[in-house]
mmCIF file of the N, C-alpha and C atoms, coordinates in Angstrom:
data_MODEL
# 
_entry.id   MODEL 
# 
loop_
_atom_site.group_PDB 
_atom_site.id 
_atom_site.type_symbol 
_atom_site.label_atom_id 
_atom_site.label_alt_id 
_atom_site.label_comp_id 
_atom_site.label_asym_id 
_atom_site.label_entity_id 
_atom_site.label_seq_id 
_atom_site.pdbx_PDB_ins_code 
_atom_site.Cartn_x 
_atom_site.Cartn_y 
_atom_site.Cartn_z 
_atom_site.occupancy 
_atom_site.B_iso_or_equiv 
_atom_site.pdbx_formal_charge 
_atom_site.auth_seq_id 
_atom_site.auth_comp_id 
_atom_site.auth_asym_id 
_atom_site.auth_atom_id 
_atom_site.pdbx_PDB_model_num 
ATOM 1   N N  . MET A 1 1  ? 11.964  -27.223 -26.795 1.00 0.00 ? 1  MET A N  1 
ATOM 2   C CA . MET A 1 1  ? 11.304  -27.367 -25.469 1.00 0.00 ? 1  MET A CA 1 
ATOM 3   C C  . MET A 1 1  ? 11.914  -26.327 -24.466 1.00 0.00 ? 1  MET A C  1 
ATOM 4   N N  . PRO A 1 2  ? 12.822  -25.866 -24.593 1.00 0.00 ? 2  PRO A N  1 
ATOM 5   C CA . PRO A 1 2  ? 13.277  -25.375 -23.503 1.00 0.00 ? 2  PRO A CA 1 
ATOM 6   C C  . PRO A 1 2  ? 12.131  -23.625 -24.106 1.00 0.00 ? 2  PRO A C  1 
ATOM 7   N N  . ASP A 1 3  ? 11.583  -23.213 -25.048 1.00 0.00 ? 3  ASP A N  1 
ATOM 8   C CA . ASP A 1 3  ? 11.263  -22.404 -25.610 1.00 0.00 ? 3  ASP A CA 1 
ATOM 9   C C  . ASP A 1 3  ? 9.490   -22.711 -24.728 1.00 0.00 ? 3  ASP A C  1 
ATOM 10  N N  . LEU A 1 4  ? 9.107   -23.370 -24.721 1.00 0.00 ? 4  LEU A N  1 
ATOM 11  C CA . LEU A 1 4  ? 7.710   -23.734 -23.886 1.00 0.00 ? 4  LEU A CA 1 
ATOM 12  C C  . LEU A 1 4  ? 8.335   -23.854 -22.143 1.00 0.00 ? 4  LEU A C  1 
ATOM 13  N N  . SER A 1 5  ? 8.813   -24.283 -21.445 1.00 0.00 ? 5  SER A N  1 
ATOM 14  C CA . SER A 1 5  ? 9.294   -24.289 -20.049 1.00 0.00 ? 5  SER A CA 1 
ATOM 15  C C  . SER A 1 5  ? 9.604   -23.376 -19.630 1.00 0.00 ? 5  SER A C  1 
ATOM 16  N N  . GLN A 1 6  ? 10.411  -21.937 -20.751 1.00 0.00 ? 6  GLN A N  1 
ATOM 17  C CA . GLN A 1 6  ? 10.417  -20.451 -20.225 1.00 0.00 ? 6  GLN A CA 1 
ATOM 18  C C  . GLN A 1 6  ? 9.100   -19.667 -20.538 1.00 0.00 ? 6  GLN A C  1 
ATOM 19  N N  . ASN A 1 7  ? 8.692   -20.067 -21.258 1.00 0.00 ? 7  ASN A N  1 
ATOM 20  C CA . ASN A 1 7  ? 7.149   -19.691 -21.464 1.00 0.00 ? 7  ASN A CA 1 
ATOM 21  C C  . ASN A 1 7  ? 6.411   -19.500 -20.230 1.00 0.00 ? 7  ASN A C  1 
ATOM 22  N N  . LEU A 1 8  ? 6.630   -21.024 -19.735 1.00 0.00 ? 8  LEU A N  1 
ATOM 23  C CA . LEU A 1 8  ? 5.635   -21.270 -18.685 1.00 0.00 ? 8  LEU A CA 1 
ATOM 24  C C  . LEU A 1 8  ? 6.250   -21.062 -17.411 1.00 0.00 ? 8  LEU A C  1 
ATOM 25  N N  . VAL A 1 9  ? 7.451   -20.478 -17.513 1.00 0.00 ? 9  VAL A N  1 
ATOM 26  C CA . VAL A 1 9  ? 7.806   -19.882 -16.038 1.00 0.00 ? 9  VAL A CA 1 
ATOM 27  C C  . VAL A 1 9  ? 7.457   -18.271 -16.135 1.00 0.00 ? 9  VAL A C  1 
ATOM 28  N N  . HIS A 1 10 ? 7.495   -18.006 -17.214 1.00 0.00 ? 10 HIS A N  1 
ATOM 29  C CA . HIS A 1 10 ? 6.614   -16.378 -17.468 1.00 0.00 ? 10 HIS A CA 1 
ATOM 30  C C  . HIS A 1 10 ? 5.435   -16.272 -16.851 1.00 0.00 ? 10 HIS A C  1 
ATOM 31  N N  . LEU A 1 11 ? 4.646   -16.990 -17.480 1.00 0.00 ? 11 LEU A N  1 
ATOM 32  C CA . LEU A 1 11 ? 3.055   -17.216 -17.742 1.00 0.00 ? 11 LEU A CA 1 
ATOM 33  C C  . LEU A 1 11 ? 3.058   -17.366 -16.403 1.00 0.00 ? 11 LEU A C  1 
ATOM 34  N N  . ARG A 1 12 ? 3.802   -18.298 -14.750 1.00 0.00 ? 12 ARG A N  1 
ATOM 35  C CA . ARG A 1 12 ? 3.554   -18.386 -14.375 1.00 0.00 ? 12 ARG A CA 1 
ATOM 36  C C  . ARG A 1 12 ? 4.135   -16.889 -12.907 1.00 0.00 ? 12 ARG A C  1 
ATOM 37  N N  . TRP A 1 13 ? 4.590   -16.476 -13.736 1.00 0.00 ? 13 TRP A N  1 
ATOM 38  C CA . TRP A 1 13 ? 5.622   -14.973 -12.650 1.00 0.00 ? 13 TRP A CA 1 
ATOM 39  C C  . TRP A 1 13 ? 4.227   -14.032 -12.880 1.00 0.00 ? 13 TRP A C  1 
ATOM 40  N N  . LEU A 1 14 ? 3.785   -14.127 -14.565 1.00 0.00 ? 14 LEU A N  1 
ATOM 41  C CA . LEU A 1 14 ? 2.776   -13.196 -14.368 1.00 0.00 ? 14 LEU A CA 1 
ATOM 42  C C  . LEU A 1 14 ? 1.487   -13.018 -13.665 1.00 0.00 ? 14 LEU A C  1 
ATOM 43  N N  . LEU A 1 15 ? 1.211   -14.268 -13.909 1.00 0.00 ? 15 LEU A N  1 
ATOM 44  C CA . LEU A 1 15 ? 0.011   -14.414 -12.582 1.00 0.00 ? 15 LEU A CA 1 
ATOM 45  C C  . LEU A 1 15 ? 0.689   -14.440 -11.029 1.00 0.00 ? 15 LEU A C  1 
ATOM 46  N N  . LYS A 1 16 ? 1.602   -14.602 -10.591 1.00 0.00 ? 16 LYS A N  1 
ATOM 47  C CA . LYS A 1 16 ? 1.241   -14.044 -9.406  1.00 0.00 ? 16 LYS A CA 1 
ATOM 48  C C  . LYS A 1 16 ? 1.635   -12.809 -9.113  1.00 0.00 ? 16 LYS A C  1 
ATOM 49  N N  . LEU A 1 17 ? 2.486   -11.445 -10.551 1.00 0.00 ? 17 LEU A N  1 
ATOM 50  C CA . LEU A 1 17 ? 2.280   -10.467 -10.315 1.00 0.00 ? 17 LEU A CA 1 
ATOM 51  C C  . LEU A 1 17 ? 0.451   -9.905  -9.952  1.00 0.00 ? 17 LEU A C  1 
ATOM 52  N N  . ILE A 1 18 ? -0.551  -10.433 -11.167 1.00 0.00 ? 18 ILE A N  1 
ATOM 53  C CA . ILE A 1 18 ? -1.455  -9.714  -11.423 1.00 0.00 ? 18 ILE A CA 1 
ATOM 54  C C  . ILE A 1 18 ? -2.030  -10.074 -10.105 1.00 0.00 ? 18 ILE A C  1 
ATOM 55  N N  . ASP A 1 19 ? -2.131  -11.654 -9.667  1.00 0.00 ? 19 ASP A N  1 
ATOM 56  C CA . ASP A 1 19 ? -2.854  -12.040 -8.328  1.00 0.00 ? 19 ASP A CA 1 
ATOM 57  C C  . ASP A 1 19 ? -2.107  -10.206 -7.565  1.00 0.00 ? 19 ASP A C  1 
ATOM 58  N N  . PHE A 1 20 ? -0.874  -10.398 -6.525  1.00 0.00 ? 20 PHE A N  1 
ATOM 59  C CA . PHE A 1 20 ? -0.207  -9.558  -6.457  1.00 0.00 ? 20 PHE A CA 1 
ATOM 60  C C  . PHE A 1 20 ? -0.971  -7.779  -6.505  1.00 0.00 ? 20 PHE A C  1 
ATOM 61  N N  . ARG A 1 21 ? -1.273  -7.653  -7.919  1.00 0.00 ? 21 ARG A N  1 
ATOM 62  C CA . ARG A 1 21 ? -1.511  -6.828  -8.643  1.00 0.00 ? 21 ARG A CA 1 
ATOM 63  C C  . ARG A 1 21 ? -3.246  -6.572  -7.431  1.00 0.00 ? 21 ARG A C  1 
ATOM 64  N N  . ALA A 1 22 ? -3.931  -7.304  -7.674  1.00 0.00 ? 22 ALA A N  1 
ATOM 65  C CA . ALA A 1 22 ? -5.386  -7.307  -7.425  1.00 0.00 ? 22 ALA A CA 1 
ATOM 66  C C  . ALA A 1 22 ? -5.826  -7.019  -6.216  1.00 0.00 ? 22 ALA A C  1 
ATOM 67  N N  . ALA A 1 23 ? -4.670  -7.782  -5.033  1.00 0.00 ? 23 ALA A N  1 
ATOM 68  C CA . ALA A 1 23 ? -4.969  -7.609  -4.044  1.00 0.00 ? 23 ALA A CA 1 
ATOM 69  C C  . ALA A 1 23 ? -4.539  -6.468  -2.883  1.00 0.00 ? 23 ALA A C  1 
ATOM 70  N N  . VAL A 1 24 ? -3.265  -5.728  -3.643  1.00 0.00 ? 24 VAL A N  1 
ATOM 71  C CA . VAL A 1 24 ? -3.034  -4.223  -3.205  1.00 0.00 ? 24 VAL A CA 1 
ATOM 72  C C  . VAL A 1 24 ? -4.235  -3.886  -3.612  1.00 0.00 ? 24 VAL A C  1 
ATOM 73  N N  . MET A 1 25 ? -4.941  -3.303  -5.070  1.00 0.00 ? 25 MET A N  1 
ATOM 74  C CA . MET A 1 25 ? -5.791  -2.486  -5.624  1.00 0.00 ? 25 MET A CA 1 
ATOM 75  C C  . MET A 1 25 ? -6.972  -3.192  -4.076  1.00 0.00 ? 25 MET A C  1 
ATOM 76  N N  . GLY A 1 26 ? -6.713  -3.939  -3.847  1.00 0.00 ? 26 GLY A N  1 
ATOM 77  C CA . GLY A 1 26 ? -8.465  -4.201  -2.727  1.00 0.00 ? 26 GLY A CA 1 
ATOM 78  C C  . GLY A 1 26 ? -7.539  -3.753  -1.268  1.00 0.00 ? 26 GLY A C  1 
ATOM 79  N N  . THR A 1 27 ? -6.892  -3.995  -1.099  1.00 0.00 ? 27 THR A N  1 
ATOM 80  C CA . THR A 1 27 ? -6.057  -2.900  0.236   1.00 0.00 ? 27 THR A CA 1 
ATOM 81  C C  . THR A 1 27 ? -6.450  -1.627  -0.092  1.00 0.00 ? 27 THR A C  1 
ATOM 82  N N  . VAL A 1 28 ? -6.439  -1.277  -0.622  1.00 0.00 ? 28 VAL A N  1 
ATOM 83  C CA . VAL A 1 28 ? -5.795  0.192   -1.097  1.00 0.00 ? 28 VAL A CA 1 
ATOM 84  C C  . VAL A 1 28 ? -7.642  0.617   -1.130  1.00 0.00 ? 28 VAL A C  1 
ATOM 85  N N  . SER A 1 29 ? -7.849  -0.309  -1.673  1.00 0.00 ? 29 SER A N  1 
ATOM 86  C CA . SER A 1 29 ? -9.787  0.350   -1.993  1.00 0.00 ? 29 SER A CA 1 
ATOM 87  C C  . SER A 1 29 ? -10.453 0.378   -0.671  1.00 0.00 ? 29 SER A C  1 
ATOM 88  N N  . LEU A 1 30 ? -9.563  -0.662  -0.241  1.00 0.00 ? 30 LEU A N  1 
ATOM 89  C CA . LEU A 1 30 ? -10.701 -0.638  1.154   1.00 0.00 ? 30 LEU A CA 1 
ATOM 90  C C  . LEU A 1 30 ? -10.740 0.513   2.778   1.00 0.00 ? 30 LEU A C  1 
ATOM 91  N N  . PHE A 1 31 ? -8.598  0.739   2.795   1.00 0.00 ? 31 PHE A N  1 
ATOM 92  C CA . PHE A 1 31 ? -8.306  1.410   3.241   1.00 0.00 ? 31 PHE A CA 1 
ATOM 93  C C  . PHE A 1 31 ? -9.452  2.927   3.155   1.00 0.00 ? 31 PHE A C  1 
ATOM 94  N N  . ILE A 1 32 ? -9.355  3.800   1.365   1.00 0.00 ? 32 ILE A N  1 
ATOM 95  C CA . ILE A 1 32 ? -9.694  4.284   1.213   1.00 0.00 ? 32 ILE A CA 1 
ATOM 96  C C  . ILE A 1 32 ? -11.490 4.455   1.693   1.00 0.00 ? 32 ILE A C  1 
ATOM 97  N N  . PHE A 1 33 ? -11.721 3.425   1.803   1.00 0.00 ? 33 PHE A N  1 
ATOM 98  C CA . PHE A 1 33 ? -13.029 2.673   2.105   1.00 0.00 ? 33 PHE A CA 1 
ATOM 99  C C  . PHE A 1 33 ? -13.566 3.251   3.713   1.00 0.00 ? 33 PHE A C  1 
ATOM 100 N N  . THR A 1 34 ? -12.710 2.955   4.338   1.00 0.00 ? 34 THR A N  1 
ATOM 101 C CA . THR A 1 34 ? -12.792 2.424   5.658   1.00 0.00 ? 34 THR A CA 1 
ATOM 102 C C  . THR A 1 34 ? -12.004 4.172   6.149   1.00 0.00 ? 34 THR A C  1 
ATOM 103 N N  . SER A 1 35 ? -11.510 4.834   5.614   1.00 0.00 ? 35 SER A N  1 
ATOM 104 C CA . SER A 1 35 ? -10.841 5.600   6.017   1.00 0.00 ? 35 SER A CA 1 
ATOM 105 C C  . SER A 1 35 ? -11.909 7.516   5.962   1.00 0.00 ? 35 SER A C  1 
ATOM 106 N N  . LEU A 1 36 ? -12.795 7.102   4.305   1.00 0.00 ? 36 LEU A N  1 
ATOM 107 C CA . LEU A 1 36 ? -13.334 8.073   4.713   1.00 0.00 ? 36 LEU A CA 1 
ATOM 108 C C  . LEU A 1 36 ? -15.149 7.883   5.500   1.00 0.00 ? 36 LEU A C  1 
ATOM 109 N N  . SER A 1 37 ? -14.813 6.613   5.782   1.00 0.00 ? 37 SER A N  1 
ATOM 110 C CA . SER A 1 37 ? -16.578 6.666   6.502   1.00 0.00 ? 37 SER A CA 1 
ATOM 111 C C  . SER A 1 37 ? -16.069 6.731   8.452   1.00 0.00 ? 37 SER A C  1 
ATOM 112 N N  . GLY A 1 38 ? -14.758 6.930   8.593   1.00 0.00 ? 38 GLY A N  1 
ATOM 113 C CA . GLY A 1 38 ? -14.469 7.083   9.741   1.00 0.00 ? 38 GLY A CA 1 
ATOM 114 C C  . GLY A 1 38 ? -14.273 8.751   10.415  1.00 0.00 ? 38 GLY A C  1 
ATOM 115 N N  . PRO A 1 39 ? -14.079 8.711   11.923  1.00 0.00 ? 39 PRO A N  1 
ATOM 116 C CA . PRO A 1 39 ? -13.560 10.005  12.411  1.00 0.00 ? 39 PRO A CA 1 
ATOM 117 C C  . PRO A 1 39 ? -12.403 10.158  11.211  1.00 0.00 ? 39 PRO A C  1 
ATOM 118 N N  . HIS A 1 40 ? -12.105 11.371  11.363  1.00 0.00 ? 40 HIS A N  1 
ATOM 119 C CA . HIS A 1 40 ? -10.640 11.862  10.367  1.00 0.00 ? 40 HIS A CA 1 
ATOM 120 C C  . HIS A 1 40 ? -9.642  12.302  11.411  1.00 0.00 ? 40 HIS A C  1 
ATOM 121 N N  . ILE A 1 41 ? -8.586  11.816  11.608  1.00 0.00 ? 41 ILE A N  1 
ATOM 122 C CA . ILE A 1 41 ? -7.590  12.046  12.588  1.00 0.00 ? 41 ILE A CA 1 
ATOM 123 C C  . ILE A 1 41 ? -6.755  12.578  11.720  1.00 0.00 ? 41 ILE A C  1 
ATOM 124 N N  . TYR A 1 42 ? -6.098  13.624  13.164  1.00 0.00 ? 42 TYR A N  1 
ATOM 125 C CA . TYR A 1 42 ? -4.987  14.937  12.857  1.00 0.00 ? 42 TYR A CA 1 
ATOM 126 C C  . TYR A 1 42 ? -3.326  14.382  13.472  1.00 0.00 ? 42 TYR A C  1 
ATOM 127 N N  . ILE A 1 43 ? -2.860  14.530  12.588  1.00 0.00 ? 43 ILE A N  1 
ATOM 128 C CA . ILE A 1 43 ? -1.579  13.596  12.854  1.00 0.00 ? 43 ILE A CA 1 
ATOM 129 C C  . ILE A 1 43 ? -0.403  14.707  11.942  1.00 0.00 ? 43 ILE A C  1 
ATOM 130 N N  . PRO A 1 44 ? 0.647   15.190  13.118  1.00 0.00 ? 44 PRO A N  1 
ATOM 131 C CA . PRO A 1 44 ? 0.814   16.193  13.529  1.00 0.00 ? 44 PRO A CA 1 
ATOM 132 C C  . PRO A 1 44 ? 2.465   16.105  12.971  1.00 0.00 ? 44 PRO A C  1 
ATOM 133 N N  . THR A 1 45 ? 3.010   17.225  11.957  1.00 0.00 ? 45 THR A N  1 
ATOM 134 C CA . THR A 1 45 ? 4.329   16.962  11.398  1.00 0.00 ? 45 THR A CA 1 
ATOM 135 C C  . THR A 1 45 ? 5.512   16.655  11.875  1.00 0.00 ? 45 THR A C  1 
ATOM 136 N N  . HIS A 1 46 ? 6.268   16.482  11.384  1.00 0.00 ? 46 HIS A N  1 
ATOM 137 C CA . HIS A 1 46 ? 7.810   16.518  13.116  1.00 0.00 ? 46 HIS A CA 1 
ATOM 138 C C  . HIS A 1 46 ? 7.741   17.651  12.981  1.00 0.00 ? 46 HIS A C  1 
ATOM 139 N N  . ASN A 1 47 ? 7.828   18.948  12.284  1.00 0.00 ? 47 ASN A N  1 
ATOM 140 C CA . ASN A 1 47 ? 8.060   20.368  12.526  1.00 0.00 ? 47 ASN A CA 1 
ATOM 141 C C  . ASN A 1 47 ? 7.123   20.798  13.689  1.00 0.00 ? 47 ASN A C  1 
ATOM 142 N N  . GLU A 1 48 ? 5.932   20.657  13.634  1.00 0.00 ? 48 GLU A N  1 
ATOM 143 C CA . GLU A 1 48 ? 5.046   20.222  14.445  1.00 0.00 ? 48 GLU A CA 1 
ATOM 144 C C  . GLU A 1 48 ? 5.221   19.958  15.777  1.00 0.00 ? 48 GLU A C  1 
ATOM 145 N N  . LEU A 1 49 ? 6.134   18.652  16.458  1.00 0.00 ? 49 LEU A N  1 
ATOM 146 C CA . LEU A 1 49 ? 6.349   18.605  16.900  1.00 0.00 ? 49 LEU A CA 1 
ATOM 147 C C  . LEU A 1 49 ? 7.530   19.075  17.704  1.00 0.00 ? 49 LEU A C  1 
ATOM 148 N N  . ILE A 1 50 ? 8.324   19.376  16.986  1.00 0.00 ? 50 ILE A N  1 
ATOM 149 C CA . ILE A 1 50 ? 9.345   20.003  17.949  1.00 0.00 ? 50 ILE A CA 1 
ATOM 150 C C  . ILE A 1 50 ? 8.887   21.235  18.348  1.00 0.00 ? 50 ILE A C  1 
ATOM 151 N N  . ARG A 1 51 ? 7.932   21.913  17.918  1.00 0.00 ? 51 ARG A N  1 
ATOM 152 C CA . ARG A 1 51 ? 7.330   23.457  18.247  1.00 0.00 ? 51 ARG A CA 1 
ATOM 153 C C  . ARG A 1 51 ? 6.536   22.973  19.300  1.00 0.00 ? 51 ARG A C  1 
ATOM 154 N N  . TRP A 1 52 ? 6.028   21.896  19.697  1.00 0.00 ? 52 TRP A N  1 
ATOM 155 C CA . TRP A 1 52 ? 5.051   21.836  20.511  1.00 0.00 ? 52 TRP A CA 1 
ATOM 156 C C  . TRP A 1 52 ? 5.868   21.580  22.074  1.00 0.00 ? 52 TRP A C  1 
ATOM 157 N N  . ASN A 1 53 ? 7.271   20.778  22.158  1.00 0.00 ? 53 ASN A N  1 
ATOM 158 C CA . ASN A 1 53 ? 8.414   20.641  22.653  1.00 0.00 ? 53 ASN A CA 1 
ATOM 159 C C  . ASN A 1 53 ? 8.822   21.677  23.654  1.00 0.00 ? 53 ASN A C  1 
ATOM 160 N N  . HIS A 1 54 ? 9.098   22.645  22.505  1.00 0.00 ? 54 HIS A N  1 
ATOM 161 C CA . HIS A 1 54 ? 9.794   23.609  22.964  1.00 0.00 ? 54 HIS A CA 1 
ATOM 162 C C  . HIS A 1 54 ? 8.942   24.471  23.869  1.00 0.00 ? 54 HIS A C  1 
ATOM 163 N N  . SER A 1 55 ? 7.721   24.828  23.628  1.00 0.00 ? 55 SER A N  1 
ATOM 164 C CA . SER A 1 55 ? 6.421   25.314  24.271  1.00 0.00 ? 55 SER A CA 1 
ATOM 165 C C  . SER A 1 55 ? 6.356   24.894  25.350  1.00 0.00 ? 55 SER A C  1 
ATOM 166 N N  . ALA A 1 56 ? 6.379   23.505  25.555  1.00 0.00 ? 56 ALA A N  1 
ATOM 167 C CA . ALA A 1 56 ? 5.970   22.814  26.549  1.00 0.00 ? 56 ALA A CA 1 
ATOM 168 C C  . ALA A 1 56 ? 6.854   23.116  27.919  1.00 0.00 ? 56 ALA A C  1 
ATOM 169 N N  . SER A 1 57 ? 8.374   23.472  27.484  1.00 0.00 ? 57 SER A N  1 
ATOM 170 C CA . SER A 1 57 ? 9.669   23.299  28.087  1.00 0.00 ? 57 SER A CA 1 
ATOM 171 C C  . SER A 1 57 ? 10.120  24.871  28.992  1.00 0.00 ? 57 SER A C  1 
# 
């Protein structure tokens, strides 16, 4: 009987992992779709920010 209960516990965790994976994939695909359809946003790197701050002073 312990084997059956262990199998059920593993099955529950497996189903939770599958649900989590599907939710993450849906979020990622939604982010990609919305980022491709909207205007592009430029995000400067850390080095560019430092150069910009030094040139302003």
